[in-house]
N, C-alpha and C positions, 0 to 999 in steps of 0.2 A: 158204257155210256161215257161220253166225254164230259169233263167238268163244265165246259162251255155250254153244252146242251142243258145240263142241270141248272146252270145260272139263268138261262132264258126262261125255263119252266118256272123256276122259283120267283123270278121277277113278275112273270105273268100271274102266278098264283097270288102274290102279294097285292097286285093291282085288283084282282077279283075280291079278295078278302077285305081290303081296307081302302077306302077312298082317300086319296091324297088330300089331307087337310092340315093346315098349319095351326098350331096351338099358340103361336107367337110367344114361345118361351124365350126368355133372355138366355144368354150364354151362362150366366150365373145359375139360373134355374136348371138348365141342361146339366151343368156340372153337379148340382145337388142331386138330380135324378140319377145320374151315372153312379155317384158315390153311394146312394141309397140302394141301387140294384146290386152293386158290387159287395156291399156289406151284408146282404141277405144271407141267411144261413143256407138256403137252398143253393145259391151260387157257390159259396165257399165249400159246401159239402160235395157238390157234383162236379165242380170245375176247379179242383185244388191246385192244378199246375200253374194257374195264373194268379200270382199274388201282387203284381204291380198295379199301381194306381193308373187309371185312364184319365187323361187330361183332355178337356174339351177346348177346341180352338175355333175361332171364327173361320168360316169357309165361304164367305161371300164372294170371293174371286173364283170360286169353283162352281161348276155346273152340278156336280153330284156330291153327296156326303161321302165320307171315306174314313176307313180305319187304317192307321199307319203307325209308324215308329218315328217320333220326332224329339230331338234334343234329349235322348236317353230315356224316353218313357213312351208308353203306349199312348196313342192320341186318337181323337175323333175330330174330324173337320166337318163342321155343319154350316152349310149355307142357310139363309133365313127360312126358306121353304121347308127345310128338313128338321126343324127344331120341334119335333113332336115325339111322343113316347115310342111309337112303333119304329120310326127310323133310327132312333137312338138304340133301341134294343137290337135292331138289325146290325148296327155297327159294333155294339158290345159283343154280339155273338161271333163276329170275326175274330176278336181278340181272345175269347175264352173257349172256342169250340175245339181247338186242337186239330182241326181239319185244314184243308186248303181251299181258298176261294169259297164257292157255294156248294161244296160236295154234300154227301148224305149226312156226315157228322155235323156240318154247319147247320143244315136244315133241321136236324133233330134238336140241336142246341137252341135255335131260334124258336122253334115250336115250344120247347120247355120253358124258355124265358117268357114268352107271351102268356103261357098258361099260369106261370107263377107270379108274374108281375101285373099283367093286364086283366087276367081272369079267364074262367072256363069258357065262357061264350065266345070270346075273341079267339081263343085257342081252337075251339071246335070249327069256327069259321075258317081259320087259316089251314087247319088240317084237311077240311073238306076241299078247299081250293088246291092244296097240295095234291090230294087224290085226283081231282079233276084234271090237273095239268101234268100229272105223272111225276111229281117230285119224289125223290127217294129219301128215306130216313133210315135210322139204325133199326135193324131187325135182329132177331135171335141169331141168325147165321150170316149177318152182313147186311148190305144195303137192300132195302125193299121199298116198293111203292107205298106211300102213305095210305092207310086204310080210310075208308069213308065212315065218319061217325054216323050212327043211327039217327041222331038228332038233325043231321043235315042232308039226309037222302033226298028229301023233297026239293031242297034248294039245288042240289046237283041235277036232279031230273029237269027242273026248270031251266038250268043253264044249258043242258043238252038240247032241249026243245028250241031254245032261243038261238043256238048256234047252227 
């Protein structure tokens, strides 16, 4: 599977799982959230190769949020619409996943971040959407299609009927 195909599936799954909504966080609040996520023992234990601070920058001149390297540090660029927990977690996952782009390592990292930071229900919703759209995550022997959680089978069936 091409990484580009995975990216399209991942973005489609995110749209299914989370409605785009702005929490109107300030850049300072976004930075505090990033620092809080990066200091979590879960992140430090599971993604130890990333020890640099991630700096949040204004991204208002951009159409999309982005994870990049700027002025010698990891950076996240956030337009106003993107200043919410899920988008920020999406960008953090780019820095800590150890994968490239939106590959299976990245998708697995994002799912784990959502579970650990946002909660079980949000993670189940994202995992079910990953399953429905065919997003691959880390399996025992390499990349595998995300499994459908039992709690979300009815939601998946309703999506299938609607499409």
